[in-house]
Every structure is written in C-alpha cells, then in structure tokens.
N, C-alpha and C positions, 0 to 999 in steps of 0.2 A: 115508305112514304108516311109523313106526319100530316094528316089532314082529317079534321072533323070539326063540327061546330064547337066542341068543348076545347079543342086545342088550337083553334084558328088564331087566337090572340095570345097564346101562351109564349112567354119569353124563352127562347131556346138559343143555344150557342153551339158552335161546331168547331172541331179541330180536324184539319185536313192535312194529310201527308201523301206526297206522290213520290214514287220510287222508280228508278230506271235500271235497266240491265244492258249488257253489251250486245246481246243477240236474243232471238226469240226463245231460246231454251235456257238462258242463264237466269240465275236468281235475281230478282229485282231488289237490290240491296243499296243502291246509290240514292240517297235522299236528294231529290231535285226541287222539292217545294215543301214548306211547312207553314201553315197559317191558322190563325184563330179568327172566327167570324162570330159577331154577336147578332142579336135580333135585327138591328138596323142594316146589317150588311147582307142579310139573307133575303133574296128576292122571292116574293110570293106571287105565284100565278095560280095554277091549279094545285101545285104542291110547292114546298120550299125548294129553292135552287140556289146554289152557290156558284158565282162566276169568278174565275181566276184568270186575270189577264195573262196571255201567253208569255209576255216579256218577263213575268215574275217566275216562270218555271225555268230553272237553271239547267237546261239540257245542252249537251254538245252533240249535234247531229252527226259529227264525225266519229263519235265513240259510243253514243247512247242509242239504243234501239227505240223506234218511234212508239212502241206500245209498252206501257208500264203498268204499275200497280198503284192503287189508291186505297188508303185507309181513312175512314171518316168516323169520328166519335161525336155523337150528338149528346148534349147536356140539357136535360129538362128539369124544371124545379120539382115536379111531382113524380114522374116516372123514373127519375134517376138518369144514368148514363147508359147508352148502348152504342155499339159500333158495328161496322160492316167493312168488308174488303171486296174490291173489284179488281180482278187481275187482267182486265182488258180495257185499259184507259189510253186514249190517244194523247201522247205528250206533245207532239208537234206534227205538222203536216209535211209530208215528203214533197 
C-alpha cells in the first residue's frame, strides 16, 4: 500500500502483467495481459487501485485456468521501483 500525507500527491506509475496456466498446479507462464498505468489512470480511494477491464485480459476459458498470477512494479520518483507478485488472482468468472 502506498498511502501517507507525504506520498498522497506523488506521481507514480505501474506496470502490470497477468499470467495464466492450464490447471491449478501448472506454472503460470502464459502472458494474458500487460499494461502500463500512469498517475492519471490509477484510482485513489483509501489506497491506489488499478482497474483492468476484463475484456482486455486475453484468456481462453477452454484452456486457461481461472486463477492466475500477477506481477506489479510500481515506479516512484523518490523511492525508486519496487514490485510484488500475487499467485492467486481471478482472471475470469466461471
């Protein structure tokens, strides 16, 4: 979470990648979404949020498992870059 009085108006950007696999145990290696978001595209409520329209995620429900992996890299002008990975991301609704 990026949230404090000092960083509330800091320009940040983010790179997001979503990956799918063929079943729950397979490696999530198929890139199904890649995008860059600048400050104007990041929604601020209690903390920064990125919204990706489901039609932009290129999954095939016939071959891709509905749970995938996300990597997010945040770029900040003062603190530099940092990233995180989440291995339990819903790619589409069954």
